[in-house]
C-alpha positions as CSV (number, residue, x, y, z in Angstrom):
1,M,-0.4,13.7,-15.8
2,A,3.4,14.2,-15.2
3,S,4.3,12.9,-11.7
4,F,6.2,15.6,-9.9
5,L,7.8,12.9,-7.5
6,K,11.2,11.1,-8.2
7,S,10.2,8.4,-5.5
8,A,8.1,7.3,-3.2
9,Q,10.9,7.6,0.0
10,A,9.8,11.4,-0.8
11,L,6.3,10.7,0.3
12,K,5.6,10.6,4.0
13,P,2.1,10.1,4.9
14,L,0.4,12.0,7.7
15,F,-1.8,11.2,10.7
16,D,-2.7,7.1,10.5
17,R,-2.4,7.2,6.9
18,V,0.2,4.2,5.2
19,L,1.3,4.4,2.0
20,I,1.1,0.7,0.3
21,Q,2.6,-0.8,-3.0
22,R,0.1,-3.6,-4.5
23,L,2.5,-7.2,-5.2
24,K,2.6,-7.5,-8.7
25,P,0.9,-10.3,-10.7
26,A,2.8,-13.0,-12.9
27,T,3.0,-11.8,-16.0
28,Q,3.9,-15.5,-17.5
29,T,3.2,-19.1,-16.4
30,A,5.3,-21.8,-15.1
31,S,5.6,-23.2,-18.2
32,G,6.3,-19.7,-20.2
33,I,3.2,-18.6,-21.7
34,F,2.7,-14.8,-21.2
35,I,-0.6,-13.5,-19.7
36,P,-2.1,-10.6,-21.8
37,E,-2.2,-7.8,-19.3
38,K,-6.4,-7.5,-19.1
39,N,-6.0,-11.6,-18.0
40,Q,-3.8,-10.9,-15.0
41,E,-5.2,-11.3,-11.8
42,K,-5.3,-8.1,-9.4
43,L,-3.7,-9.1,-6.3
44,N,-5.4,-8.3,-2.9
45,Q,-2.0,-7.8,-0.9
46,G,0.7,-5.3,-0.7
47,T,3.7,-3.9,1.2
48,V,4.2,-0.7,3.1
49,V,6.4,1.5,2.1
50,A,5.9,4.4,4.9
51,A,3.1,5.1,7.6
52,G,2.2,8.3,9.1
53,P,2.7,8.6,13.0
54,G,-0.8,8.1,14.0
55,I,-3.8,10.2,15.4
56,A,-4.6,11.8,18.2
57,S,-7.2,10.2,20.4
58,P,-10.6,12.2,20.7
59,T,-10.7,11.7,24.2
60,T,-7.2,12.3,25.8
61,G,-5.2,13.8,22.9
62,E,-2.6,11.1,23.2
63,L,-1.4,9.8,20.3
64,I,-2.3,6.5,18.6
65,P,0.4,5.1,16.7
66,T,-0.7,2.9,13.5
67,A,-0.4,-0.5,13.6
68,L,2.0,-1.1,10.9
69,K,5.4,0.0,9.7
70,A,7.4,0.4,6.5
71,G,8.1,-3.6,5.1
72,D,5.0,-5.2,6.9
73,R,2.9,-7.6,4.1
74,V,-0.3,-6.5,4.1
75,L,-3.9,-7.8,3.0
76,L,-6.0,-5.2,1.4
77,P,-9.7,-4.4,0.6
78,S,-10.8,-5.1,-2.8
79,Y,-11.6,-1.8,-3.2
80,G,-10.8,1.9,-2.2
81,G,-7.1,3.7,-1.4
82,S,-6.2,6.7,-3.0
83,P,-4.0,5.9,-6.1
84,I,-0.5,7.9,-6.2
85,K,1.5,7.8,-8.9
86,V,5.7,7.9,-9.0
87,G,7.5,7.6,-12.1
88,E,5.9,4.6,-13.8
89,E,4.9,3.1,-10.5
90,E,1.8,3.0,-9.0
91,Y,1.2,3.1,-5.2
92,L,-2.3,3.1,-2.6
93,L,-3.0,5.3,0.3
94,Y,-5.1,4.1,2.5
95,T,-6.0,5.0,6.3
96,D,-4.9,2.5,8.8
97,K,-8.1,1.4,9.8
98,E,-9.1,0.4,5.9
99,I,-6.4,-2.4,5.8
100,L,-7.9,-6.0,6.3
101,A,-4.5,-7.4,7.8
102,K,-1.2,-8.1,8.5
103,I,0.5,-10.9,7.1
104,E,2.8,-12.4,9.4
105,D,5.4,-14.8,8.0
106,N,6.2,-18.1,10.0
């Protein structure tokens, strides 16, 4: 399937959805040995590329903003997310509440 998107910046998530780029696993060991793709570990961390504005509260109708913003590092669940292909890159689209945690750099 050909991708109709030229860049991830063209994607603007709606409501409480968050666009994530998963961290890429190491392709080579410290000693220089290449790791075959099927043996590479799938990392459960990613970087937020874009976040939607939020969702309306069902009781008051006020906008509840998403807890994340572009550039945040996050911990992802093992399963879930909708894959989105942009060129050769793959991104995942989650709802804000599906993200497990925000990773803070100290």
